[in-house]
N, CA, C and O of each residue as an XYZ file, in Angstrom:
336
protein
N      23.954     90.535    102.284
C      25.184     90.685    101.529
C      26.363     90.537    102.492
O      26.295     90.931    103.656
N      27.425     89.969    101.978
C      28.646     89.842    102.774
C      29.627     90.939    102.385
O      29.759     91.289    101.212
N      30.304     91.467    103.379
C      31.339     92.478    103.159
C      32.610     92.005    103.824
O      32.608     91.581    104.980
N      33.703     92.084    103.072
C      35.008     91.721    103.613
C      35.801     92.985    103.902
O      35.775     93.946    103.134
N      36.500     92.962    105.016
C      37.454     94.010    105.338
C      38.813     93.335    105.396
O      39.057     92.473    106.240
N      39.699     93.741    104.482
C      41.027     93.146    104.367
C      42.062     94.170    104.818
O      42.038     95.320    104.379
N      42.968     93.749    105.693
C      44.061     94.606    106.143
C      45.370     93.998    105.686
O      45.659     92.837    105.977
N      46.163     94.783    104.968
C      47.461     94.334    104.470
C      48.531     95.234    105.078
O      48.462     96.458    104.971
N      49.521     94.614    105.715
C      50.609     95.376    106.328
C      51.945     94.719    105.999
O      52.008     93.541    105.646
N      52.998     95.501    106.123
C      54.336     94.944    105.950
C      54.646     94.016    107.118
O      54.205     94.253    108.242
N      55.400     92.968    106.850
C      55.842     92.089    107.921
C      56.737     92.888    108.863
O      57.384     93.848    108.444
N      56.775     92.496    110.127
C      57.540     93.238    111.139
C      59.011     93.393    110.781
O      59.624     94.410    111.107
N      59.582     92.400    110.115
C      61.015     92.452    109.811
C      61.338     93.303    108.584
O      62.509     93.497    108.259
N      60.316     93.810    107.905
C      60.506     94.638    106.714
C      60.477     96.110    107.109
O      59.576     96.557    107.818
N      61.470     96.852    106.645
C      61.534     98.284    106.930
C      60.335     98.995    106.294
O      59.887     98.623    105.209
N      59.826    100.015    106.976
C      58.656    100.746    106.508
C      58.994    102.235    106.396
O      58.738    102.996    107.330
N      59.570    102.659    105.257
C      59.961    104.064    105.105
C      58.797    105.033    105.265
O      58.972    106.117    105.822
N      57.620    104.663    104.790
C      56.457    105.538    104.936
C      56.080    105.667    106.410
O      55.726    106.753    106.869
N      56.153    104.571    107.145
C      55.892    104.612    108.579
C      56.894    105.486    109.317
O      56.537    106.221    110.238
N      58.167    105.396    108.897
C      59.200    106.245    109.515
C      58.908    107.726    109.272
O      59.064    108.554    110.170
N      58.481    108.051    108.041
C      58.171    109.446    107.715
C      57.003    109.958    108.551
O      57.032    111.091    109.032
N      55.978    109.129    108.727
C      54.832    109.529    109.550
C      55.271    109.712    111.000
O      54.881    110.684    111.647
N      56.083    108.782    111.516
C      56.566    108.894    112.891
C      57.387    110.167    113.084
O      57.234    110.857    114.092
N      58.265    110.485    112.114
C      59.081    111.702    112.215
C      58.199    112.953    112.224
O      58.459    113.890    112.979
N      57.173    112.968    111.399
C      56.254    114.105    111.378
C      55.513    114.226    112.700
O      55.357    115.324    113.236
N      55.053    113.081    113.228
C      54.382    113.105    114.531
C      55.323    113.607    115.622
O      54.917    114.371    116.498
N      56.587    113.172    115.565
C      57.561    113.641    116.559
C      57.734    115.154    116.503
O      57.913    115.801    117.535
N      57.680    115.718    115.295
C      57.806    117.176    115.162
C      56.567    117.903    115.677
O      56.676    118.948    116.318
N      55.400    117.351    115.397
C      54.160    118.024    115.776
C      53.681    117.681    117.188
O      53.100    118.517    117.880
N      53.936    116.435    117.603
C      53.485    115.956    118.910
C      54.594    115.108    119.542
O      54.500    113.881    119.563
N      55.641    115.759    120.055
C      56.779    115.023    120.606
C      56.352    114.001    121.659
O      55.524    114.280    122.527
N      56.945    112.807    121.555
C      56.686    111.764    122.540
C      55.391    111.001    122.348
O      55.074    110.129    123.157
N      54.639    111.298    121.312
C      53.340    110.638    121.118
C      53.486    109.227    120.565
O      52.862    108.295    121.074
N      54.301    109.061    119.532
C      54.387    107.764    118.855
C      55.791    107.193    118.951
O      56.781    107.886    118.715
N      55.856    105.934    119.297
C      57.148    105.245    119.337
C      57.452    104.601    117.982
O      58.587    104.644    117.508
N      56.430    104.004    117.364
C      56.608    103.316    116.087
C      55.327    103.454    115.278
O      54.226    103.422    115.828
N      55.481    103.609    113.970
C      54.325    103.692    113.081
C      54.552    102.722    111.927
O      55.630    102.695    111.333
N      53.539    101.934    111.617
C      53.561    101.034    110.463
C      52.383    101.436    109.583
O      51.270    101.613    110.077
N      52.621    101.577    108.303
C      51.585    101.981    107.362
C      51.155    100.764    106.557
O      51.990     99.965    106.133
N      49.862    100.627    106.350
C      49.320     99.518    105.561
C      48.146    100.006    104.753
O      47.972    101.203    104.526
N      47.335     99.045    104.319
C      46.148     99.414    103.559
C      44.970     98.570    104.020
O      45.126     97.422    104.437
N      43.791     99.168    103.934
C      42.548     98.485    104.280
C      41.648     98.522    103.054
O      41.468     99.567    102.429
N      41.092     97.375    102.723
C      40.175     97.285    101.598
C      38.824     96.800    102.114
O      38.758     95.859    102.905
N      37.749     97.443    101.664
C      36.384     97.016    101.961
C      35.811     96.482    100.660
O      35.736     97.204     99.666
N      35.408     95.218    100.666
C      34.946     94.572     99.437
C      33.557     93.985     99.668
O      33.381     93.112    100.518
N      32.573     94.465     98.912
C      31.234     93.875     98.950
C      31.265     92.645     98.057
O      31.587     92.738     96.872
N      30.934     91.503     98.621
C      31.076     90.238     97.923
C      29.785     89.818     97.243
O      28.695     90.079     97.751
N      29.907     89.173     96.102
C      28.749     88.593     95.420
C      28.410     87.235     96.008
O      27.251     86.818     95.995
N      29.422     86.544     96.526
C      29.226     85.222     97.128
C      28.420     85.365     98.416
O      28.711     86.231     99.241
N      27.401     84.510     98.589
C      26.574     84.579     99.790
C      26.940     83.500    100.818
O      26.551     83.599    101.982
N      27.678     82.484    100.398
C      28.112     81.429    101.311
C      29.404     81.866    102.001
O      30.435     82.052    101.354
N      29.332     82.026    103.315
C      30.460     82.574    104.075
C      31.725     81.724    103.932
O      32.815     82.279    103.798
N      31.611     80.406    103.958
C      32.799     79.544    103.873
C      33.431     79.594    102.483
O      34.655     79.614    102.355
N      32.607     79.613    101.455
C      33.137     79.757    100.097
C      33.824     81.112     99.946
O      34.901     81.211     99.357
N      33.197     82.142    100.479
C      33.777     83.488    100.405
C      35.109     83.533    101.133
O      36.069     84.126    100.641
N      35.172     82.907    102.308
C      36.405     82.895    103.093
C      37.543     82.210    102.327
O      38.660     82.725    102.291
N      37.270     81.068    101.723
C      38.293     80.334    100.978
C      38.772     81.128     99.760
O      39.972     81.217     99.498
N      37.825     81.700     99.024
C      38.188     82.470     97.835
C      38.944     83.743     98.210
O      39.921     84.102     97.552
N      38.503     84.417     99.249
C      39.165     85.647     99.675
C      40.581     85.375    100.159
O      41.483     86.169     99.891
N      40.796     84.276    100.862
C      42.149     83.928    101.299
C      43.059     83.754    100.088
O      44.191     84.237    100.092
N      42.580     83.077     99.064
C      43.357     82.879     97.839
C      43.640     84.223     97.157
O      44.762     84.475     96.720
N      42.628     85.075     97.069
C      42.788     86.385     96.437
C      43.788     87.244     97.210
O      44.600     87.947     96.608
N      43.731     87.189     98.531
C      44.680     87.953     99.350
C      46.111     87.512     99.067
O      47.005     88.346     98.922
N      46.327     86.206     98.988
C      47.675     85.676     98.731
C      48.161     86.004     97.326
O      49.331     86.332     97.131
N      47.260     85.916     96.342
C      47.669     86.039     94.949
C      47.606     87.456     94.378
O      48.355     87.790     93.460
N      46.709     88.292     94.924
C      46.471     89.595     94.305
C      46.681     90.775     95.249
O      47.353     91.743     94.893
N      46.115     90.700     96.434
C      46.059     91.874     97.306
C      47.303     92.091     98.152
O      47.495     93.180     98.693
N      48.150     91.076     98.275
C      49.362     91.242     99.080
C      50.553     90.619     98.373
O      50.403     89.789     97.476
N      51.722     91.030     98.789
C      52.969     90.415     98.341
C      53.441     89.551     99.504
O      53.974     90.081    100.479
N      53.257     88.232     99.425
C      53.539     87.366    100.576
C      54.997     87.359    101.022
O      55.299     86.886    102.118
N      55.901     87.870    100.202
C      57.309     87.934    100.591
C      57.521     88.997    101.664
O      58.298     88.798    102.598
N      56.823     90.134    101.527
C      57.064     91.245    102.455
C      55.832     91.677    103.240
O      55.946     92.472    104.173
N      54.651     91.164    102.877
C      53.421     91.608    103.529
C      52.663     90.443    104.152
O      52.819     89.285    103.765
N      51.837     90.798    105.132
C      50.913     89.836    105.720
C      49.520     90.450    105.647
O      49.367     91.661    105.489
N      48.524     89.604    105.763
C      47.152     90.099    105.650
C      46.262     89.404    106.672
O      46.569     88.330    107.189
N      45.168     90.058    106.928
C      44.100     89.492    107.764
C      42.793     90.013    107.185
O      42.757     91.077    106.567
N      41.722     89.256    107.390
C      40.440     89.735    106.904
C      39.315     89.260    107.795
O      39.428     88.272    108.520
N      38.223     90.002    107.715
C      36.984     89.663    108.401
C      35.871     89.732    107.381
O      35.889     90.569    106.479
N      34.913     88.856    107.528
C      33.732     88.873    106.664
C      32.515     89.055    107.568
O      32.344     88.347    108.560
N      31.674     90.022    107.197
C      30.483     90.270    108.010
C      29.258     90.406    107.113
O      29.364     90.746    105.935
N      28.123     90.141    107.683
C      26.844     90.309    107.002
C      26.438     91.773    107.130
O      26.456     92.333    108.227
N      26.072     92.388    106.015
C      25.629     93.781    106.040
C      24.337     93.901    105.245
O      24.055     93.087    104.366
N      23.567     94.915    105.564
C      22.374     95.209    104.779
C      22.697     96.382    103.863
O      23.426     97.297    104.246
N      22.165     96.349    102.682
C      22.513     97.410    101.713
C      21.969     98.721    102.045
O      22.191     99.685    101.312
């Protein structure tokens, strides 16, 4: 079985209020620990497709059309073989 791990994050030029809130909290609890924090999302998807190249092409399309907002977000993904 193939499993995809998709990471979606805000583009660097987009402000990240949630990241700022996490950084401020870290500064209060652990001063000097974090300079910058960016918050994103990770999705783990078990794929029905067994052909890695077909899965890669379809997943790229799905990432652009469904899982991310290409205006403000960027994505990356990895596909790996896993045993159930």
